[in-house]
A tleap script that builds the chain and sets N, CA, C and O, in Angstrom:
source leaprc.protein.ff14SB
mol = sequence {
  NMET PHE ASP PRO VAL CYS PRO SER THR LEU
  VAL PRO PHE ARG ILE GLY ASP LYS TRP ALA
  THR LEU ILE LEU ARG CYS LEU GLN ASP ALA
  PRO ARG ARG PHE SER GLU LEU LYS ILE PRO
  LEU ARG GLU ILE THR ALA LYS SER LEU THR
  GLN SER LEU ARG GLY LEU GLU ARG ASP GLY
  PHE VAL VAL ARG THR ALA TYR GLU THR PRO
  ALA ARG ARG VAL GLU TYR ALA LEU THR PRO
  LEU GLY ARG GLY LEU LEU GLY PRO LEU ASP
  THR ALA CYS ASP TRP THR ARG GLU HIE TRP
  ASP GLU LEU LEU ASP ALA GLN GLU ALA GLY
  ALA GLN PRO THR ASN THR GLU THR ALA CHIE
}
set mol.1.N position { -21.863 -13.301 1.349 }
set mol.1.CA position { -22.313 -13.077 2.785 }
set mol.1.C position { -20.777 -13.454 3.741 }
set mol.1.O position { -20.214 -12.709 4.543 }
set mol.2.N position { -20.426 -14.691 3.370 }
set mol.2.CA position { -19.272 -15.366 4.036 }
set mol.2.C position { -17.840 -14.869 3.108 }
set mol.2.O position { -16.709 -15.280 3.367 }
set mol.3.N position { -18.052 -14.251 2.393 }
set mol.3.CA position { -16.619 -13.891 1.984 }
set mol.3.C position { -15.788 -13.041 2.738 }
set mol.3.O position { -16.169 -12.035 3.336 }
set mol.4.N position { -14.659 -13.471 2.691 }
set mol.4.CA position { -13.654 -12.747 3.733 }
set mol.4.C position { -13.860 -10.948 3.670 }
set mol.4.O position { -13.672 -10.178 4.612 }
set mol.5.N position { -14.215 -10.658 2.538 }
set mol.5.CA position { -14.259 -9.057 2.287 }
set mol.5.C position { -15.491 -8.570 2.403 }
set mol.5.O position { -15.778 -7.400 2.150 }
set mol.6.N position { -16.372 -9.522 2.831 }
set mol.6.CA position { -18.187 -9.039 2.721 }
set mol.6.C position { -18.043 -8.161 3.806 }
set mol.6.O position { -17.418 -8.567 4.787 }
set mol.7.N position { -18.581 -6.864 3.800 }
set mol.7.CA position { -18.994 -5.750 5.336 }
set mol.7.C position { -20.035 -6.252 5.931 }
set mol.7.O position { -20.799 -5.379 6.344 }
set mol.8.N position { -20.452 -7.615 6.190 }
set mol.8.CA position { -21.322 -7.824 6.783 }
set mol.8.C position { -21.214 -7.800 8.344 }
set mol.8.O position { -22.112 -7.413 9.090 }
set mol.9.N position { -19.987 -8.269 8.732 }
set mol.9.CA position { -19.551 -7.990 10.026 }
set mol.9.C position { -19.492 -6.567 10.609 }
set mol.9.O position { -19.511 -6.363 11.823 }
set mol.10.N position { -19.424 -5.657 9.744 }
set mol.10.CA position { -19.756 -4.167 9.989 }
set mol.10.C position { -20.803 -3.333 10.204 }
set mol.10.O position { -20.776 -2.103 10.256 }
set mol.11.N position { -22.027 -4.301 10.364 }
set mol.11.CA position { -23.333 -4.160 10.386 }
set mol.11.C position { -23.462 -2.869 11.509 }
set mol.11.O position { -22.926 -3.065 12.599 }
set mol.12.N position { -23.972 -1.899 11.344 }
set mol.12.CA position { -23.983 -0.636 12.274 }
set mol.12.C position { -24.871 -0.846 13.370 }
set mol.12.O position { -24.637 -0.449 14.511 }
set mol.13.N position { -25.920 -1.489 13.008 }
set mol.13.CA position { -26.827 -1.805 14.346 }
set mol.13.C position { -26.169 -2.996 15.267 }
set mol.13.O position { -25.917 -4.112 14.814 }
set mol.14.N position { -25.984 -2.691 16.305 }
set mol.14.CA position { -25.471 -3.568 17.362 }
set mol.14.C position { -26.149 -4.627 18.054 }
set mol.14.O position { -26.333 -4.651 19.271 }
set mol.15.N position { -26.593 -5.697 17.050 }
set mol.15.CA position { -27.342 -6.821 17.270 }
set mol.15.C position { -26.991 -7.180 18.723 }
set mol.15.O position { -25.823 -7.380 19.057 }
set mol.16.N position { -27.984 -7.255 19.546 }
set mol.16.CA position { -27.485 -7.954 21.052 }
set mol.16.C position { -27.298 -7.134 21.999 }
set mol.16.O position { -27.114 -7.655 23.099 }
set mol.17.N position { -27.275 -5.602 21.925 }
set mol.17.CA position { -26.870 -4.784 22.298 }
set mol.17.C position { -28.319 -3.905 22.527 }
set mol.17.O position { -28.630 -3.118 21.633 }
set mol.18.N position { -28.972 -4.003 23.407 }
set mol.18.CA position { -30.415 -3.566 23.666 }
set mol.18.C position { -30.345 -2.104 23.554 }
set mol.18.O position { -31.191 -1.408 22.992 }
set mol.19.N position { -29.290 -1.694 24.122 }
set mol.19.CA position { -29.083 -0.240 24.750 }
set mol.19.C position { -28.647 0.638 23.665 }
set mol.19.O position { -29.074 1.792 23.707 }
set mol.20.N position { -27.756 0.254 22.548 }
set mol.20.CA position { -26.941 1.159 21.861 }
set mol.20.C position { -27.873 2.030 20.844 }
set mol.20.O position { -27.494 3.107 20.384 }
set mol.21.N position { -29.225 1.398 20.524 }
set mol.21.CA position { -29.726 2.516 19.622 }
set mol.21.C position { -30.423 3.601 20.960 }
set mol.21.O position { -30.613 4.797 20.738 }
set mol.22.N position { -30.668 3.115 21.993 }
set mol.22.CA position { -31.367 4.243 22.882 }
set mol.22.C position { -29.921 5.301 23.271 }
set mol.22.O position { -29.847 6.515 23.466 }
set mol.23.N position { -29.025 4.364 23.272 }
set mol.23.CA position { -27.856 5.429 23.732 }
set mol.23.C position { -27.771 6.465 22.629 }
set mol.23.O position { -27.900 7.647 22.948 }
set mol.24.N position { -27.562 6.130 21.340 }
set mol.24.CA position { -27.581 7.061 20.207 }
set mol.24.C position { -28.703 7.888 20.385 }
set mol.24.O position { -28.369 9.072 20.333 }
set mol.25.N position { -29.765 7.742 20.552 }
set mol.25.CA position { -31.241 8.656 20.748 }
set mol.25.C position { -30.633 9.920 21.659 }
set mol.25.O position { -30.517 11.086 21.280 }
set mol.26.N position { -30.246 9.318 23.081 }
set mol.26.CA position { -29.899 9.837 24.036 }
set mol.26.C position { -28.880 10.952 23.835 }
set mol.26.O position { -28.908 11.964 24.536 }
set mol.27.N position { -28.001 10.764 22.896 }
set mol.27.CA position { -26.686 11.649 22.498 }
set mol.27.C position { -27.371 12.667 21.337 }
set mol.27.O position { -26.800 13.725 21.076 }
set mol.28.N position { -28.470 12.338 20.739 }
set mol.28.CA position { -28.664 13.136 19.401 }
set mol.28.C position { -28.800 14.523 19.361 }
set mol.28.O position { -28.846 15.127 18.290 }
set mol.29.N position { -28.894 15.280 20.854 }
set mol.29.CA position { -29.201 16.700 20.859 }
set mol.29.C position { -27.784 17.377 21.039 }
set mol.29.O position { -27.302 18.234 20.298 }
set mol.30.N position { -27.152 16.769 22.288 }
set mol.30.CA position { -25.995 17.495 22.639 }
set mol.30.C position { -25.227 16.092 23.491 }
set mol.30.O position { -25.679 14.981 23.770 }
set mol.31.N position { -23.948 16.696 23.726 }
set mol.31.CA position { -23.092 15.650 24.322 }
set mol.31.C position { -23.711 15.315 25.771 }
set mol.31.O position { -24.588 15.992 26.308 }
set mol.32.N position { -23.106 14.140 26.327 }
set mol.32.CA position { -23.995 14.240 27.816 }
set mol.32.C position { -22.829 13.297 28.392 }
set mol.32.O position { -22.013 12.643 27.742 }
set mol.33.N position { -22.999 13.425 30.120 }
set mol.33.CA position { -22.172 12.879 30.901 }
set mol.33.C position { -22.767 11.616 31.250 }
set mol.33.O position { -23.987 11.466 31.172 }
set mol.34.N position { -21.807 10.471 31.722 }
set mol.34.CA position { -22.519 9.339 32.153 }
set mol.34.C position { -23.555 9.326 33.174 }
set mol.34.O position { -24.205 8.305 33.397 }
set mol.35.N position { -23.711 10.257 33.714 }
set mol.35.CA position { -24.766 10.620 34.983 }
set mol.35.C position { -25.794 10.844 34.181 }
set mol.35.O position { -26.820 10.185 34.343 }
set mol.36.N position { -25.709 11.796 33.187 }
set mol.36.CA position { -26.844 12.422 32.236 }
set mol.36.C position { -27.662 11.340 31.714 }
set mol.36.O position { -28.890 11.284 31.780 }
set mol.37.N position { -26.732 10.323 31.092 }
set mol.37.CA position { -27.284 9.069 30.168 }
set mol.37.C position { -27.919 8.258 31.299 }
set mol.37.O position { -28.815 7.527 30.876 }
set mol.38.N position { -27.747 8.192 32.380 }
set mol.38.CA position { -28.659 7.361 33.243 }
set mol.38.C position { -29.943 7.666 33.780 }
set mol.38.O position { -30.715 6.919 34.380 }
set mol.39.N position { -30.087 9.105 33.422 }
set mol.39.CA position { -31.572 9.353 33.942 }
set mol.39.C position { -32.628 8.779 32.649 }
set mol.39.O position { -33.495 7.934 32.871 }
set mol.40.N position { -32.414 9.340 31.383 }
set mol.40.CA position { -33.668 8.645 30.411 }
set mol.40.C position { -33.466 7.152 30.379 }
set mol.40.O position { -34.425 6.435 30.096 }
set mol.41.N position { -32.211 6.601 30.666 }
set mol.41.CA position { -31.894 5.260 30.608 }
set mol.41.C position { -32.041 4.504 32.059 }
set mol.41.O position { -31.481 3.430 32.279 }
set mol.42.N position { -32.745 5.092 32.893 }
set mol.42.CA position { -33.155 4.427 34.462 }
set mol.42.C position { -32.877 3.225 34.474 }
set mol.42.O position { -32.177 2.933 35.444 }
set mol.43.N position { -33.211 2.078 33.571 }
set mol.43.CA position { -33.323 0.901 33.676 }
set mol.43.C position { -32.119 0.241 33.388 }
set mol.43.O position { -32.010 -0.971 33.574 }
set mol.44.N position { -30.922 1.147 32.815 }
set mol.44.CA position { -29.780 0.298 32.779 }
set mol.44.C position { -29.001 0.182 33.660 }
set mol.44.O position { -29.126 1.064 34.510 }
set mol.45.N position { -27.950 -0.785 33.915 }
set mol.45.CA position { -26.745 -0.836 34.926 }
set mol.45.C position { -25.825 -0.206 34.663 }
set mol.45.O position { -25.547 -0.024 33.477 }
set mol.46.N position { -25.169 0.251 35.520 }
set mol.46.CA position { -23.762 0.932 35.328 }
set mol.46.C position { -22.652 0.257 34.477 }
set mol.46.O position { -21.885 0.867 33.731 }
set mol.47.N position { -22.668 -1.180 34.702 }
set mol.47.CA position { -21.927 -2.156 33.805 }
set mol.47.C position { -22.354 -2.110 32.251 }
set mol.47.O position { -21.545 -1.952 31.336 }
set mol.48.N position { -23.785 -2.275 32.082 }
set mol.48.CA position { -24.355 -2.465 30.847 }
set mol.48.C position { -24.191 -0.923 30.024 }
set mol.48.O position { -23.987 -0.938 28.810 }
set mol.49.N position { -24.281 0.223 30.672 }
set mol.49.CA position { -24.067 1.312 30.104 }
set mol.49.C position { -22.695 1.462 29.689 }
set mol.49.O position { -22.433 2.017 28.621 }
set mol.50.N position { -21.661 0.939 30.570 }
set mol.50.CA position { -20.335 1.324 30.322 }
set mol.50.C position { -19.984 0.353 29.083 }
set mol.50.O position { -19.293 0.778 28.157 }
set mol.51.N position { -20.496 -1.002 29.098 }
set mol.51.CA position { -20.314 -1.767 27.783 }
set mol.51.C position { -20.658 -1.208 26.713 }
set mol.51.O position { -19.889 -0.999 25.774 }
set mol.52.N position { -21.982 -0.874 26.751 }
set mol.52.CA position { -22.347 -0.350 25.318 }
set mol.52.C position { -21.772 1.106 25.079 }
set mol.52.O position { -21.764 1.380 23.879 }
set mol.53.N position { -21.371 1.942 25.756 }
set mol.53.CA position { -20.734 3.161 25.505 }
set mol.53.C position { -19.208 2.734 24.839 }
set mol.53.O position { -18.712 3.354 23.898 }
set mol.54.N position { -18.573 1.580 25.493 }
set mol.54.CA position { -17.184 1.376 24.971 }
set mol.54.C position { -17.320 0.697 23.502 }
set mol.54.O position { -16.562 1.050 22.598 }
set mol.55.N position { -18.349 -0.322 23.298 }
set mol.55.CA position { -18.666 -0.623 22.032 }
set mol.55.C position { -19.030 0.345 20.992 }
set mol.55.O position { -18.486 0.222 19.894 }
set mol.56.N position { -19.997 1.430 21.210 }
set mol.56.CA position { -20.370 2.182 20.177 }
set mol.56.C position { -18.753 3.181 20.059 }
set mol.56.O position { -18.456 3.746 19.006 }
set mol.57.N position { -18.051 3.234 21.041 }
set mol.57.CA position { -16.826 4.023 20.660 }
set mol.57.C position { -15.986 3.374 19.920 }
set mol.57.O position { -15.446 3.853 18.922 }
set mol.58.N position { -15.796 2.130 20.393 }
set mol.58.CA position { -14.920 1.307 19.389 }
set mol.58.C position { -15.467 1.063 17.829 }
set mol.58.O position { -14.670 0.925 16.901 }
set mol.59.N position { -16.803 1.027 17.655 }
set mol.59.CA position { -17.090 0.992 16.565 }
set mol.59.C position { -17.264 2.382 15.527 }
set mol.59.O position { -17.673 2.461 14.369 }
set mol.60.N position { -16.789 3.373 16.435 }
set mol.60.CA position { -16.780 4.885 15.681 }
set mol.60.C position { -18.125 5.488 15.785 }
set mol.60.O position { -18.250 6.370 14.935 }
set mol.61.N position { -19.070 5.346 16.445 }
set mol.61.CA position { -20.615 6.095 16.585 }
set mol.61.C position { -20.618 7.097 17.854 }
set mol.61.O position { -21.500 7.949 17.955 }
set mol.62.N position { -19.542 6.950 18.867 }
set mol.62.CA position { -19.516 7.670 20.022 }
set mol.62.C position { -17.973 7.758 20.179 }
set mol.62.O position { -17.132 6.891 19.941 }
set mol.63.N position { -17.824 8.968 20.619 }
set mol.63.CA position { -16.459 9.764 21.386 }
set mol.63.C position { -16.581 9.983 22.659 }
set mol.63.O position { -17.576 10.535 23.129 }
set mol.64.N position { -15.589 9.580 23.359 }
set mol.64.CA position { -15.516 9.999 24.718 }
set mol.64.C position { -14.188 10.771 24.948 }
set mol.64.O position { -13.025 10.489 24.659 }
set mol.65.N position { -14.817 11.963 25.636 }
set mol.65.CA position { -13.769 13.403 25.873 }
set mol.65.C position { -13.897 13.379 27.356 }
set mol.65.O position { -14.926 13.460 28.026 }
set mol.66.N position { -12.506 13.237 27.795 }
set mol.66.CA position { -12.247 13.587 29.355 }
set mol.66.C position { -11.749 14.991 29.520 }
set mol.66.O position { -10.723 15.357 28.947 }
set mol.67.N position { -12.481 15.822 30.324 }
set mol.67.CA position { -12.002 17.230 30.625 }
set mol.67.C position { -11.150 17.240 32.076 }
set mol.67.O position { -11.608 16.696 33.081 }
set mol.68.N position { -10.053 17.822 32.058 }
set mol.68.CA position { -9.210 17.689 33.467 }
set mol.68.C position { -9.719 19.282 34.301 }
set mol.68.O position { -9.528 19.445 35.506 }
set mol.69.N position { -10.241 20.133 33.589 }
set mol.69.CA position { -10.542 21.215 34.483 }
set mol.69.C position { -11.943 21.847 33.976 }
set mol.69.O position { -12.387 21.453 32.898 }
set mol.70.N position { -12.546 22.672 34.612 }
set mol.70.CA position { -12.135 22.820 36.196 }
set mol.70.C position { -12.089 21.818 37.018 }
set mol.70.O position { -11.193 21.687 37.851 }
set mol.71.N position { -13.157 20.921 36.847 }
set mol.71.CA position { -13.114 19.753 37.567 }
set mol.71.C position { -13.243 18.320 36.548 }
set mol.71.O position { -14.058 18.380 35.626 }
set mol.72.N position { -12.624 17.349 36.689 }
set mol.72.CA position { -12.609 16.221 35.969 }
set mol.72.C position { -14.117 15.762 35.649 }
set mol.72.O position { -15.038 15.706 36.464 }
set mol.73.N position { -14.154 15.509 34.552 }
set mol.73.CA position { -15.283 15.064 34.040 }
set mol.73.C position { -15.511 14.629 32.500 }
set mol.73.O position { -15.101 15.343 31.584 }
set mol.74.N position { -16.293 13.233 32.241 }
set mol.74.CA position { -16.179 13.109 30.902 }
set mol.74.C position { -17.363 13.217 30.193 }
set mol.74.O position { -18.422 13.042 30.796 }
set mol.75.N position { -17.359 13.514 28.838 }
set mol.75.CA position { -18.533 13.488 28.090 }
set mol.75.C position { -18.719 12.212 27.147 }
set mol.75.O position { -17.777 11.460 26.900 }
set mol.76.N position { -19.942 12.035 26.665 }
set mol.76.CA position { -19.773 11.009 25.605 }
set mol.76.C position { -20.786 12.197 24.263 }
set mol.76.O position { -21.557 13.122 24.517 }
set mol.77.N position { -20.432 11.756 23.168 }
set mol.77.CA position { -20.901 12.708 22.068 }
set mol.77.C position { -21.009 11.753 20.656 }
set mol.77.O position { -20.228 10.824 20.448 }
set mol.78.N position { -21.852 12.047 19.937 }
set mol.78.CA position { -22.026 11.394 18.567 }
set mol.78.C position { -20.932 11.499 17.544 }
set mol.78.O position { -20.752 12.665 17.194 }
set mol.79.N position { -20.282 10.769 17.060 }
set mol.79.CA position { -19.428 11.069 15.923 }
set mol.79.C position { -20.140 11.560 14.753 }
set mol.79.O position { -21.361 11.569 14.908 }
set mol.80.N position { -19.676 12.015 13.507 }
set mol.80.CA position { -20.434 11.895 12.223 }
set mol.80.C position { -20.889 10.594 11.831 }
set mol.80.O position { -21.902 10.547 11.133 }
set mol.81.N position { -20.394 9.674 12.114 }
set mol.81.CA position { -20.829 8.347 11.718 }
set mol.81.C position { -21.861 7.840 12.623 }
set mol.81.O position { -22.686 7.008 12.245 }
set mol.82.N position { -21.840 8.280 13.711 }
set mol.82.CA position { -22.979 7.835 14.578 }
set mol.82.C position { -24.338 8.810 14.320 }
set mol.82.O position { -25.475 8.398 14.551 }
set mol.83.N position { -24.059 10.110 13.826 }
set mol.83.CA position { -24.994 11.074 13.607 }
set mol.83.C position { -25.682 10.506 12.384 }
set mol.83.O position { -26.903 10.532 12.229 }
set mol.84.N position { -24.845 10.007 11.557 }
set mol.84.CA position { -25.739 9.378 10.377 }
set mol.84.C position { -26.346 8.283 10.470 }
set mol.84.O position { -26.959 7.843 9.498 }
set mol.85.N position { -26.306 7.688 11.533 }
set mol.85.CA position { -27.309 6.433 11.889 }
set mol.85.C position { -28.510 7.021 12.453 }
set mol.85.O position { -29.395 6.248 12.822 }
set mol.86.N position { -28.701 8.468 12.594 }
set mol.86.CA position { -30.022 8.825 13.070 }
set mol.86.C position { -31.284 8.367 12.206 }
set mol.86.O position { -32.201 7.647 12.601 }
set mol.87.N position { -31.111 9.033 10.736 }
set mol.87.CA position { -32.041 8.716 9.807 }
set mol.87.C position { -32.502 7.163 9.708 }
set mol.87.O position { -33.683 6.822 9.760 }
set mol.88.N position { -31.439 6.289 9.562 }
set mol.88.CA position { -31.995 4.760 9.659 }
set mol.88.C position { -32.654 4.584 10.741 }
set mol.88.O position { -33.685 3.916 10.659 }
set mol.89.N position { -32.271 5.095 11.963 }
set mol.89.CA position { -33.120 4.733 13.194 }
set mol.89.C position { -34.855 5.417 13.192 }
set mol.89.O position { -35.865 4.898 13.668 }
set mol.90.N position { -34.739 6.458 12.626 }
set mol.90.CA position { -35.897 7.378 12.248 }
set mol.90.C position { -36.693 6.129 11.565 }
set mol.90.O position { -37.549 5.518 12.205 }
set mol.91.N position { -36.420 5.858 10.488 }
set mol.91.CA position { -37.045 4.854 9.663 }
set mol.91.C position { -37.327 3.661 10.424 }
set mol.91.O position { -38.509 3.319 10.386 }
set mol.92.N position { -36.492 2.884 11.154 }
set mol.92.CA position { -36.826 1.806 12.007 }
set mol.92.C position { -37.742 2.201 12.985 }
set mol.92.O position { -38.561 1.323 13.257 }
set mol.93.N position { -37.870 3.381 13.674 }
set mol.93.CA position { -38.622 3.769 14.498 }
set mol.93.C position { -40.230 3.778 13.621 }
set mol.93.O position { -41.203 3.145 14.030 }
set mol.94.N position { -40.228 4.448 12.637 }
set mol.94.CA position { -41.384 4.594 11.787 }
set mol.94.C position { -41.894 3.244 11.492 }
set mol.94.O position { -43.119 3.190 11.609 }
set mol.95.N position { -41.377 2.222 11.171 }
set mol.95.CA position { -41.693 0.818 10.832 }
set mol.95.C position { -42.492 0.181 12.224 }
set mol.95.O position { -43.605 -0.333 12.338 }
set mol.96.N position { -41.466 0.442 13.166 }
set mol.96.CA position { -42.194 -0.221 14.467 }
set mol.96.C position { -43.199 0.389 14.833 }
set mol.96.O position { -44.027 -0.356 15.356 }
set mol.97.N position { -43.564 1.735 14.766 }
set mol.97.CA position { -44.726 2.299 15.104 }
set mol.97.C position { -45.916 1.563 14.012 }
set mol.97.O position { -47.031 1.241 14.424 }
set mol.98.N position { -45.569 1.406 12.875 }
set mol.98.CA position { -46.782 1.052 11.999 }
set mol.98.C position { -46.895 -0.498 12.327 }
set mol.98.O position { -48.000 -0.991 12.101 }
set mol.99.N position { -46.080 -1.190 12.741 }
set mol.99.CA position { -46.147 -2.717 12.923 }
set mol.99.C position { -46.536 -2.753 14.778 }
set mol.99.O position { -46.485 -3.844 15.347 }
set mol.100.N position { -46.791 -1.874 15.328 }
set mol.100.CA position { -46.835 -2.053 16.717 }
set mol.100.C position { -47.744 -3.467 17.356 }
set mol.100.O position { -47.352 -4.288 18.185 }
set mol.101.N position { -48.868 -3.410 16.755 }
set mol.101.CA position { -49.770 -4.251 17.190 }
set mol.101.C position { -49.349 -5.601 16.720 }
set mol.101.O position { -49.419 -6.570 17.476 }
set mol.102.N position { -48.953 -5.686 15.604 }
set mol.102.CA position { -48.407 -7.228 14.948 }
set mol.102.C position { -47.299 -7.568 15.894 }
set mol.102.O position { -47.327 -8.770 16.160 }
set mol.103.N position { -46.179 -6.820 16.589 }
set mol.103.CA position { -45.196 -6.895 16.973 }
set mol.103.C position { -45.538 -7.349 18.413 }
set mol.103.O position { -44.817 -8.169 18.983 }
set mol.104.N position { -46.616 -6.828 18.994 }
set mol.104.CA position { -47.048 -7.326 20.331 }
set mol.104.C position { -47.643 -8.563 20.280 }
set mol.104.O position { -47.380 -9.454 21.087 }
set mol.105.N position { -48.383 -8.665 19.432 }
set mol.105.CA position { -49.422 -9.960 19.193 }
set mol.105.C position { -48.410 -11.035 19.062 }
set mol.105.O position { -48.644 -12.071 19.684 }
set mol.106.N position { -47.080 -10.950 18.198 }
set mol.106.CA position { -46.387 -12.204 18.053 }
set mol.106.C position { -45.472 -12.427 19.452 }
set mol.106.O position { -45.284 -13.545 19.933 }
set mol.107.N position { -45.016 -11.370 19.940 }
set mol.107.CA position { -44.425 -11.644 21.476 }
set mol.107.C position { -45.125 -12.357 22.273 }
set mol.107.O position { -44.705 -13.390 22.795 }
set mol.108.N position { -46.765 -11.661 22.523 }
set mol.108.CA position { -47.433 -12.575 23.147 }
set mol.108.C position { -47.652 -13.936 22.818 }
set mol.108.O position { -47.715 -14.793 23.699 }
set mol.109.N position { -47.790 -14.237 21.420 }
set mol.109.CA position { -48.051 -15.367 20.977 }
set mol.109.C position { -46.819 -16.549 21.412 }
set mol.109.O position { -47.054 -17.670 21.865 }
set mol.110.N position { -45.436 -15.946 21.131 }
set mol.110.CA position { -44.266 -16.479 21.593 }
set mol.110.C position { -44.014 -16.887 22.871 }
set mol.110.O position { -43.215 -17.772 23.177 }
set mol.111.N position { -44.798 -16.147 23.739 }
set mol.111.CA position { -44.576 -16.247 25.204 }
set mol.111.C position { -45.480 -17.471 25.941 }
set mol.111.O position { -45.274 -18.083 26.988 }
set mol.112.N position { -46.431 -17.554 25.072 }
set mol.112.CA position { -47.531 -18.734 25.661 }
set mol.112.C position { -46.817 -20.031 24.838 }
set mol.112.O position { -46.305 -20.115 23.722 }
set mol.113.N position { -47.024 -20.962 25.888 }
set mol.113.CA position { -46.703 -22.519 25.469 }
set mol.113.C position { -47.789 -22.722 24.234 }
set mol.113.O position { -48.959 -22.344 24.170 }
set mol.114.N position { -47.123 -23.330 23.439 }
set mol.114.CA position { -47.953 -24.004 22.238 }
set mol.114.C position { -48.445 -25.216 22.835 }
set mol.114.O position { -48.083 -25.604 23.945 }
set mol.115.N position { -49.477 -25.966 21.916 }
set mol.115.CA position { -49.873 -27.526 22.455 }
set mol.115.C position { -48.840 -28.344 22.399 }
set mol.115.O position { -48.769 -29.275 23.201 }
set mol.116.N position { -47.866 -28.137 21.444 }
set mol.116.CA position { -47.022 -29.169 21.153 }
set mol.116.C position { -45.903 -29.197 22.468 }
set mol.116.O position { -45.387 -30.196 22.970 }
set mol.117.N position { -45.712 -27.774 22.844 }
set mol.117.CA position { -44.823 -27.681 24.162 }
set mol.117.C position { -45.308 -28.179 25.741 }
set mol.117.O position { -44.646 -28.423 26.750 }
set mol.118.N position { -46.657 -28.206 25.486 }
set mol.118.CA position { -47.698 -28.833 26.959 }
set mol.118.C position { -47.706 -30.289 26.848 }
set mol.118.O position { -47.904 -31.022 27.817 }
set mol.119.N position { -47.485 -30.711 25.631 }
set mol.119.CA position { -47.714 -32.173 25.344 }
set mol.119.C position { -46.684 -32.957 26.177 }
set mol.119.O position { -46.911 -33.992 26.804 }
set mol.120.N position { -45.496 -32.287 26.080 }
set mol.120.CA position { -43.988 -32.950 26.540 }
set mol.120.C position { -44.205 -33.106 27.944 }
set mol.120.O position { -43.317 -33.572 28.658 }
savepdb mol mol.pdb
quit
């Protein structure tokens, strides 16, 4: 794992970027403009969307294409590498649906202070 040639730093799921997988899903059917991504991702800020798109582009999952005519516009699309992540994302979504109640219970339990936390 800590070997300099170990591919662990190339993990395709951008841990810490909660929007990356949602952006990939938004692009699965067709390229979209920035403003079109903001519709299904209505809770994301422009700054976070920009940062996530740049990260996905840097990692080779998304391509940004600028068009000059007839009016300037930019579209984002999945690359073949990004499209290859859709299957593993489907698997992760299936797992999440299967364990939904357990995940919610764990989050709720983690949000409540334990007896040792309240004793301090």
